[in-house]
C-alpha positions as CSV (number, residue, x, y, z in Angstrom):
1,X,11.3,-3.1,51.7
2,X,8.0,-1.4,51.5
3,X,5.0,-2.9,49.8
4,X,5.1,-0.2,47.1
5,X,8.6,-1.0,46.1
6,X,7.9,-4.7,45.9
7,X,4.8,-4.0,43.8
8,X,6.8,-1.7,41.5
9,X,9.5,-4.4,41.1
10,X,6.9,-7.0,40.4
11,X,5.2,-4.8,37.8
12,X,8.5,-4.0,36.2
13,X,9.5,-7.7,36.0
14,X,6.1,-8.5,34.6
15,X,6.5,-5.8,31.9
16,X,10.0,-7.0,31.0
17,X,8.8,-10.6,30.8
18,X,5.8,-9.7,28.6
19,X,7.9,-7.5,26.4
20,X,10.5,-10.2,25.9
21,X,7.8,-12.7,25.1
22,X,6.3,-10.4,22.6
23,X,9.7,-9.7,21.1
24,X,10.3,-13.5,20.7
25,X,6.8,-13.9,19.2
26,X,7.6,-11.1,16.6
27,X,10.9,-12.7,15.8
28,X,9.4,-16.1,15.1
29,X,6.6,-14.5,13.1
30,X,9.2,-12.6,11.0
31,X,11.2,-15.8,10.5
32,X,8.1,-17.6,9.2
33,X,7.3,-14.6,7.0
34,X,10.7,-14.8,5.4
35,X,10.3,-18.5,4.8
36,X,7.0,-17.9,3.1
37,X,8.5,-15.2,0.9
38,X,11.3,-17.5,0.0
39,X,8.9,-20.3,-1.0
40,X,6.8,-17.8,-3.0
41,X,9.9,-16.6,-4.8
42,X,10.7,-20.2,-5.7
43,X,7.2,-20.6,-7.1
44,X,7.5,-17.5,-9.1
45,X,10.9,-18.6,-10.5
46,X,9.4,-22.0,-11.5
47,X,6.4,-20.3,-13.1
48,X,8.7,-17.9,-15.0
49,X,10.6,-20.9,-16.3
50,X,7.4,-22.5,-17.5
51,X,6.2,-19.3,-19.2
52,X,9.6,-19.0,-20.9
53,X,9.4,-22.6,-22.1
54,X,5.8,-22.0,-23.4
55,X,7.0,-18.9,-25.3
56,X,9.8,-20.8,-26.9
57,X,7.4,-23.6,-27.9
58,X,5.0,-21.0,-29.3
59,X,7.7,-19.4,-31.4
60,X,8.8,-22.8,-32.7
61,X,5.2,-23.7,-33.6
62,X,4.7,-20.3,-35.2
63,X,7.7,-21.0,-37.5
64,X,6.4,-24.4,-38.3
65,X,2.9,-23.1,-39.2
66,X,4.4,-20.4,-41.3
67,X,6.5,-22.9,-43.2
68,X,3.5,-25.1,-43.7
69,X,1.4,-22.2,-44.9
70,X,4.1,-21.3,-47.4
71,X,4.4,-24.9,-48.6
72,X,0.6,-25.2,-49.0
73,X,0.5,-22.0,-50.9
74,X,3.4,-23.2,-53.1
75,X,1.6,-26.5,-53.9
76,X,-1.9,-25.1,-54.2
77,X,-1.1,-21.7,-55.6
78,X,-1.2,-22.8,-59.3
79,X,-4.7,-24.3,-58.9
80,X,-7.6,-22.3,-60.5
81,X,-9.6,-20.2,-58.1
82,X,-12.8,-22.0,-58.9
83,X,-11.3,-25.4,-57.9
84,X,-10.4,-24.1,-54.4
85,X,-13.8,-22.6,-53.8
86,X,-15.8,-25.7,-54.4
C-alpha cells in the first residue's frame, strides 16, 4: 500500500471516530436536557397545585369576610350615624 492510501485511511478512521464521539456527546447532552425539562415540568406542576390551593383559600376567605361584613352591618346598621363616627 502506498503512503497516500495509508494516510487517507488514517484520516478517514480519525474522522469516523471523532464523528462518533461527537454523536455520543450530543446524545448524552440531549438525554440530560430531557431530564432537566422533566424536572422543570414537575416543578411547574407543583407550583400550579400551590397556586390552585391559594386560589381556593382566597375564595373561601373572601366568602368568610363577606359574611362577616354582612353580619357587622346587620348588627351595627341600626346605630345612629353620629355614634359610628365618634
